[in-house]
ROBA-437710 format. One line per field, with one value per residue (C-alpha): y, z, x; residue number from 1; residue in one letter. Coordinates in nm, 2 decimals. Each point is the difference from the previous one (the first is absolute). Example, Ala and Ser with C-alpha at 12.3 -4.5 7.8 and 13.67 -1.06 7.14 Angstrom:
<recs>
py	(-0.45:0.34)
pz	(0.78:-0.07)
px	(1.23:0.14)
num	(1:2)
residuo	(A:S)
</recs>
This chain:
<recs>
py	(2.09:-0.03:-0.27:-0.12:-0.28:-0.22:-0.21:-0.15:-0.18:-0.26:-0.18:-0.06:0.24:0.05:-0.17:0.13:0.31:0.03:0.11:-0.16:0.16:0.29:0.18:0.20:0.18:-0.27:-0.27:-0.23:-0.20:-0.25:-0.14:-0.39:-0.16:-0.30:-0.19:0.18:0.11:0.35:-0.02:-0.25:0.05:-0.34:-0.27:-0.17:-0.39:-0.18:0.11:0.04:0.21:0.22:0.04:0.14:0.22:0.12:0.12:0.11:0.22:0.12:0.08:0.23:0.19:0.06:0.13:0.24:0.12:0.05:-0.32:-0.36:-0.26:-0.01:0.36:-0.25:-0.03:-0.23:-0.26:-0.18:-0.30:-0.17:-0.35:-0.24:-0.28:0.01:-0.27:0.23:0.22:-0.12:0.10:0.32:-0.02:-0.11:0.30:0.26:-0.04:0.09:0.34:0.11:0.00:-0.05:0.13:-0.10:0.18:-0.10:-0.21:-0.17:-0.33:-0.06:-0.30:0.13:-0.19:0.21:0.30:0.21:-0.13:-0.35:0.09:-0.22:0.27:0.39:0.18:0.37:0.23:0.29:0.17:0.28:0.20:0.29)
pz	(0.63:-0.26:-0.03:-0.34:-0.05:-0.31:-0.21:-0.34:-0.13:-0.13:0.35:0.21:0.17:0.39:0.16:0.26:0.23:-0.18:-0.31:-0.22:0.10:0.17:-0.10:0.29:-0.13:-0.18:0.14:-0.13:0.23:-0.23:0.17:-0.01:-0.34:-0.02:-0.32:-0.11:-0.37:-0.03:-0.31:0.17:0.36:0.05:0.13:-0.23:0.00:0.17:0.22:-0.30:-0.18:0.28:0.11:-0.33:0.00:0.34:-0.16:-0.30:0.22:0.21:-0.31:-0.12:0.31:0.00:-0.34:0.07:0.29:-0.27:0.12:-0.07:0.23:-0.03:0.20:0.31:0.34:0.15:-0.09:0.25:-0.13:0.18:-0.10:0.10:-0.06:0.04:-0.20:-0.30:0.10:-0.28:-0.24:0.14:-0.04:-0.37:-0.10:0.18:-0.17:-0.32:0.13:0.22:-0.12:0.27:0.23:0.14:0.26:0.40:-0.02:0.27:-0.08:0.25:0.03:0.07:0.09:-0.30:-0.20:-0.16:-0.27:0.07:-0.16:0.06:-0.02:0.07:-0.02:0.04:-0.02:0.11:-0.31:0.00:-0.31:-0.13)
px	(-0.29:-0.24:-0.25:-0.14:-0.22:0.09:-0.29:-0.08:-0.27:0.31:0.01:-0.36:-0.18:0.03:-0.25:0.03:0.10:0.34:0.17:0.19:0.32:0.13:0.32:0.16:0.32:0.19:-0.17:-0.31:-0.19:-0.21:-0.29:-0.06:-0.11:-0.17:-0.09:-0.31:0.00:-0.01:-0.25:-0.28:0.10:-0.05:0.29:0.17:0.07:0.28:0.30:0.20:-0.21:-0.06:0.41:-0.01:-0.29:0.10:0.33:-0.14:-0.25:0.33:0.16:-0.27:-0.03:0.40:-0.08:-0.22:0.21:0.28:0.20:0.07:0.01:0.39:-0.05:-0.15:0.21:-0.22:-0.30:-0.22:-0.15:-0.35:-0.04:-0.30:0.24:0.38:0.07:-0.05:0.29:0.21:-0.27:0.07:0.33:-0.05:-0.26:0.20:0.30:-0.12:-0.12:0.28:0.34:0.31:0.10:-0.34:-0.15:-0.07:-0.31:-0.23:-0.20:-0.26:-0.27:-0.33:-0.35:-0.20:0.05:-0.30:-0.26:0.14:0.36:0.30:0.25:0.06:0.29:0.10:0.29:0.21:0.17:0.27:0.05:0.20)
num	(1:2:3:4:5:6:7:8:9:10:11:12:13:14:15:16:17:18:19:20:21:22:23:24:25:26:27:28:29:30:31:32:33:34:35:36:37:38:39:40:41:42:43:44:45:46:47:48:49:50:51:52:53:54:55:56:57:58:59:60:61:62:63:64:65:66:67:68:69:70:71:72:73:74:75:76:77:78:79:80:81:82:83:84:85:86:87:88:89:90:91:92:93:94:95:96:97:98:99:100:101:102:103:104:105:106:107:108:109:110:111:112:113:114:115:116:117:118:119:120:121:122:123:124:125:126)
residuo	(X:X:X:X:X:X:X:X:X:X:X:X:X:X:X:X:X:X:X:X:X:X:X:X:X:X:X:X:X:X:X:X:X:X:X:X:X:X:X:X:X:X:X:X:X:X:X:X:X:X:X:X:X:X:X:X:X:X:X:X:X:X:X:X:X:X:X:X:X:X:X:X:X:X:X:X:X:X:X:X:X:X:X:X:X:X:X:X:X:X:X:X:X:X:X:X:X:X:X:X:X:X:X:X:X:X:X:X:X:X:X:X:X:X:X:X:X:X:X:X:X:X:X:X:X:X)
</recs>
């Protein structure tokens, strides 16, 4: 099976030893995205803005892979405060149509760069 690296300037550049996404066959594995603005590489302010930015970043990487977030079969959401779970649901509903993919939401102590939320996804295309 071939492995293709997916990258786009419309999402933050990788800040470590990983790719924005890897496509293997008809499956695309999107790396975790935090609320970094891809133009400035600075964190956007506030939980709602960060959630939106996370989904915008995931959307950009999905598009670079020739997919959309509606191709997602699984999301993992990481929150430093699970009280923000309802806000994630509100924003996610604007990016993913029913039937919704599988999802996990996990409370974590901290995230890179002081982010309040991070999400990754697995997409199946074709």
